[in-house]
N, C-alpha and C positions, 0 to 999 in steps of 0.2 A: 679934172681940172686940177694939179696941183697951184697950195697957195704958198706963196715966197718965204722962208725962213720954214718951212714946214719939213720936219722929218719922216719918210717912208724908211718901212724893211721891205724888203721882197726881195724872195731865191726863187731860185733854180734851182734841182735836183735831175741828179740823173744818175739810173741803174745799170751799172754792166752785169750780166748774168755770164757767163761763164764754164764750158765743163771740156773737158780737157783738151787746155788751154783754147781752146772759141768761143766766140764772140757768140751765143745763144740768145740774147737780149742786149738793146738798149733802148733804153722806155727817159724819157727828155720829163718833168713836171714843173708845175709851178708850188711852192708850199703854204699855209696858210701858220699864220706870228698868231702864236694864241694870245690871250687877255695877258695871264701870269708872267710869260715871254715879253712881252710889251710890260710891265712892273717892274723884270727883273734887270731889260738893260737899260730905262730909266733911274734904277738904284742902282749900273752903275757906272752911270753918267755923275751921278751928286758925292756914293759914298756911302751909301743906302743897303745894297746888296757889295758882299764879298767874293761872289763866284763866280769866274767866269763859266762861258756854254763852251766845253768841250769834249763829248761823249756823243754819237754815235746809239740810238737803243731801236734795234728791228723789235718789231711785234706778228702777233699772226693774228687780228681781229680786223675785219673787213666798214667797220661798223663808218662811216660817214666822219670825216674833223674837221669838228668846230673850234670857232674861236675861244671861246671858252674851256678845252680840255684842258686837264691840270695831269692825266697822265696818260702811258699805252693804252688802252682797256684790255690789248693781252701779249703784255711786255717777256718778248725771250730771254729769260735770267741767268742762264748758265749754258750750260756746256759752248756751240763752237760757234755760236753767233749772239754769244750775252755782249751786252753791252761795253763799250771801246771806247777807249780816245782817242778819239781822230789830233792826224794831223793838221795844222791848220797857217795858213800863213795870211796877209793880205795882196790885194787884185791890183788893180784900174780899170774900172767899167765906164765910172764918166770920167771920172775926176781922177785923181793920183790918192790910191788907196782907198777908194771908197766903198772896199768890200772887202767882205768877209772868202775865204775856201777854205775850205773844208775836207780831206779824206783820208777810208780808210777802208781795207780790204778782209774779207774776212774767207777762210779755208773752212769747208762745212765739210763735216766728220758724220752728220744726220741727217734727216729727208726732214724737212722741214717748206711752210708756206709764210712768203713774210708778205703780209700786206698794209703795215704802216713801218713808217718810220720816224725818228724826233733829233732834232735837235737839242740836247738837254745840258745839266752841267753838271751832276753827276751821272753813276749807273744806279743806282736805287735815291733812294729822296728825293729826286732832280723835280727842279723846274724846269720847264721844258720851253723851247721860244719857239720848238716847230713841230708836228706833227701834218706826218703826210699820210694817204689813203688814196689819191684818187690818182691810181698806178693799176696797172695791170699785174694782177698776183704772180708772183713767182715761186717756185717752184722747183727746191735744190734737194739734193741728194746726196751721198757723200764721196767726197773730191771731184763738189761742184766747188764755184770760189765765186764772188759776189761784192762788186765794189762800192759805192756811196762814194759822190764830187757832189756837193753842196756849196754854192753861192750864195752867198743872202746880201742883197748890195743894200745900203743905207743913199737912200738919193734926200 
């Protein structure tokens, strides 16, 4: 039950894996908002924090996501799946502009198995808003593409 005046963050992640312009898989997943992410959001409200969330990070660890996670367990830090600034906008889920919408596509140039995804404040030394592992691992090959759509609904 939601208490009047309470603010919650909930999200949905959509992963689209393409090979030769054909959609191989589409997964729709709920996210885990981290404790440090909540700290960052509170700090953005009162000016105690200056960095917004603007980066997707991908990783190869299947270790379950926990609310206390500070980093991805095995971030892909270089190459074609390195952390990337996403395109951001606001969309309407329940009330006008109540959700952040983030999207980015990677063109894959080597083989990877993606098992974790995060929204972060930067490519390195990042503060994570979310860390998600509750999806089927995605085996990527040279020439594939991966598109991540992430919606964070503020209720």
